[in-house]
C-alpha positions as CSV (number, residue, x, y, z in Angstrom):
1,M,-0.5,-0.1,-0.1
2,T,1.4,3.9,-1.2
3,P,1.4,6.1,1.6
4,F,-1.5,8.2,-0.5
5,Q,-3.3,5.2,-0.8
6,A,-3.4,5.1,3.0
7,L,-4.1,8.1,4.4
8,F,-7.0,8.8,1.1
9,G,-8.5,5.3,1.4
10,Y,-7.7,4.7,-2.5
11,S,-5.2,4.5,-5.3
12,P,-3.4,8.2,-6.7
13,P,-4.7,9.4,-10.0
14,N,-2.4,7.4,-13.4
15,R,-0.8,10.7,-14.4
16,E,0.3,8.7,-17.6
17,L,-2.8,8.7,-19.5
18,V,-2.1,10.6,-22.4
19,F,-3.8,10.6,-26.1
20,Q,-1.9,9.1,-28.2
21,G,-4.1,8.9,-31.0
22,Q,-4.7,11.7,-33.5
23,T,-7.0,14.9,-33.5
24,N,-7.3,17.8,-35.3
25,M,-8.4,20.7,-32.6
26,D,-5.0,22.2,-32.0
27,A,-5.8,22.9,-28.6
28,I,-5.6,19.9,-27.2
29,K,-3.2,19.3,-29.3
30,E,-1.8,21.9,-27.2
31,V,-2.6,20.6,-24.1
32,L,-1.2,17.1,-24.7
33,Q,1.9,19.0,-25.5
34,Q,2.3,20.3,-22.1
35,R,1.1,17.2,-20.1
36,V,4.4,15.7,-21.6
37,Q,6.6,18.2,-21.1
38,M,5.6,18.6,-17.5
39,N,5.4,15.4,-17.4
40,Q,9.1,15.0,-18.3
41,L,9.6,17.3,-15.9
42,I,8.9,16.6,-13.3
43,K,10.9,13.4,-13.4
44,S,13.8,15.3,-14.7
45,Q,13.6,17.5,-11.6
46,L,13.5,13.6,-9.1
47,E,16.0,12.1,-10.6
48,R,18.1,15.5,-9.4
49,A,16.7,15.9,-6.5
50,R,17.4,11.9,-6.1
51,N,20.8,12.4,-7.1
52,R,21.9,15.4,-4.9
53,K,20.2,13.0,-1.7
54,K,22.4,10.1,-2.8
55,Q,25.9,11.9,-3.5
56,L,24.8,14.2,0.3
57,S,23.9,10.5,1.9
58,D,27.5,9.2,0.2
59,K,29.4,11.7,1.8
60,R,29.4,11.9,4.8
61,R,29.6,7.3,4.9
62,N,32.3,6.2,6.6
63,E,33.7,3.0,5.2
64,R,34.4,0.5,8.6
65,E,35.7,-3.0,9.0
66,F,34.6,-5.1,11.8
């Protein structure tokens, strides 16, 4: 069970739902492109934060032998 599900009692919304078909409306195309770009930006920012946290924890870690 995810923390979101434990807190709210239902599964989190799926952000991966992106319409892949063809559409004639420019406004819909633009919104879908913005959504894809936002998902890519969020993923890259999360990856950068994860790497930064890992570097900080590795920097303070000492090798020990018993």
